[in-house]
C-alpha positions as CSV (number, residue, x, y, z in Angstrom):
1,M,-25.8,194.3,-39.5
2,A,-27.6,190.8,-38.7
3,R,-26.2,189.5,-42.1
4,V,-22.8,190.4,-41.4
5,L,-23.0,188.6,-37.9
6,T,-24.5,185.8,-39.8
7,V,-21.7,185.3,-41.9
8,V,-19.1,185.8,-39.2
9,Y,-20.9,183.2,-37.2
10,G,-21.0,180.7,-40.0
11,L,-17.5,181.2,-40.7
12,T,-16.7,180.5,-36.8
13,L,-18.7,177.5,-37.3
14,I,-16.5,176.4,-40.1
15,V,-13.5,176.9,-38.2
16,L,-14.7,175.2,-35.1
17,A,-15.5,172.3,-37.7
18,V,-12.1,171.7,-39.0
19,I,-9.6,172.6,-36.0
20,P,-8.5,169.7,-34.0
21,R,-10.4,168.8,-30.9
22,V,-8.4,169.6,-27.7
23,G,-9.7,167.0,-24.8
24,T,-13.3,166.7,-24.8
25,P,-15.3,169.5,-26.1
26,G,-17.5,172.0,-24.2
27,F,-18.0,172.5,-20.5
28,G,-19.3,168.9,-19.8
29,L,-21.9,169.1,-22.1
30,S,-22.8,166.4,-24.6
31,D,-21.7,167.1,-28.2
32,W,-25.1,167.0,-29.4
33,V,-26.3,169.4,-26.9
34,L,-23.1,171.8,-28.2
35,H,-24.1,171.3,-31.9
36,A,-28.0,172.2,-31.1
37,L,-26.8,175.3,-29.2
38,A,-24.6,176.3,-31.9
39,Y,-26.9,175.7,-34.8
40,G,-29.8,177.0,-33.0
41,G,-27.9,180.0,-32.7
42,F,-27.1,180.2,-36.6
43,G,-30.9,179.1,-37.3
44,G,-31.8,182.4,-35.4
45,L,-29.5,184.5,-37.0
46,L,-30.4,183.1,-40.4
47,L,-34.3,183.8,-39.5
48,V,-33.3,187.4,-38.6
49,S,-31.2,187.9,-41.9
50,Y,-33.8,186.9,-44.1
51,P,-36.0,189.6,-45.2
52,G,-39.2,189.3,-43.6
53,G,-38.2,186.3,-42.1
54,V,-39.0,186.7,-38.4
55,G,-42.9,185.7,-38.3
56,T,-43.4,184.3,-41.7
57,V,-43.4,180.5,-42.5
58,Q,-41.2,180.8,-45.4
59,G,-38.4,182.7,-43.1
60,A,-38.8,179.9,-40.5
61,V,-38.5,176.9,-43.4
62,V,-35.5,178.8,-45.0
63,A,-33.7,179.4,-41.5
64,V,-34.0,175.6,-40.6
65,A,-33.4,174.2,-43.7
66,G,-30.5,176.6,-44.2
67,A,-29.0,175.5,-40.8
68,G,-29.6,172.0,-41.6
69,V,-27.8,172.3,-44.7
70,F,-24.9,174.3,-43.4
71,G,-24.4,171.5,-40.6
72,L,-24.2,168.9,-43.6
73,A,-21.7,170.8,-45.4
74,T,-19.5,171.0,-42.5
75,E,-19.9,167.6,-41.8
76,F,-19.1,166.7,-45.3
77,L,-16.0,169.1,-44.9
78,Q,-14.8,166.9,-42.0
79,L,-14.5,164.2,-44.6
80,L,-11.4,166.0,-46.0
81,I,-9.9,166.5,-42.5
82,P,-7.6,163.7,-41.5
83,Y,-8.4,164.0,-37.6
84,R,-12.1,165.0,-38.2
85,S,-14.9,162.3,-39.3
86,F,-18.6,162.7,-40.5
87,E,-21.2,162.2,-38.1
88,A,-24.9,162.0,-39.1
89,W,-26.2,162.4,-35.7
90,D,-24.5,165.9,-35.6
91,V,-26.6,167.1,-38.6
92,V,-29.7,165.9,-37.0
93,A,-28.6,168.0,-33.8
94,D,-27.9,171.1,-35.8
95,T,-31.2,170.9,-37.4
96,G,-32.9,170.3,-34.3
97,G,-31.1,172.9,-32.6
98,A,-32.0,175.2,-35.4
99,L,-35.9,174.2,-35.2
100,I,-36.1,174.6,-31.5
101,V,-34.8,178.0,-31.8
102,V,-36.7,179.2,-34.7
103,L,-40.1,178.1,-33.4
104,M,-39.3,179.9,-30.1
105,M,-38.5,183.1,-32.0
106,S,-41.5,182.6,-34.0
107,L,-43.7,182.0,-31.0
108,S,-42.3,184.9,-29.2
109,M,-43.2,187.2,-32.0
110,N,-46.9,185.9,-32.0
111,V,-47.0,186.7,-28.5
112,A,-45.2,190.1,-28.7
113,D,-47.6,191.1,-31.7
114,T,-50.8,189.8,-30.2
115,G,-49.9,190.0,-26.3
116,R,-51.3,186.3,-26.1
117,W,-50.7,183.0,-27.2
118,T,-52.6,182.1,-30.5
119,K,-52.7,180.1,-33.4
120,S,-51.1,181.5,-36.6
């Protein structure tokens, strides 16, 4: 089920990347915050979808890298759309958001397993 949700979420991100913007995006939030939130969610879904991913370094790396590469791909896709443009800082926000969410998920798994904060 997590993989299906990840694919649907990814397709939604693609649609949002290519549709024309109407006015200012979001609810008064900066574009970078919106990117970080959207791709943070995507990174979290990638982590959950990766076999044995939650709680593993390999899963965390794959989730953050996957979200970052997906963000980069959507920015390149926007080069083909006349009314959209490539923004390198959006890719930074995408990857940063994924990193924050994946770290939070990894830390929470560590606490859930041990009942206390520890180094892993």
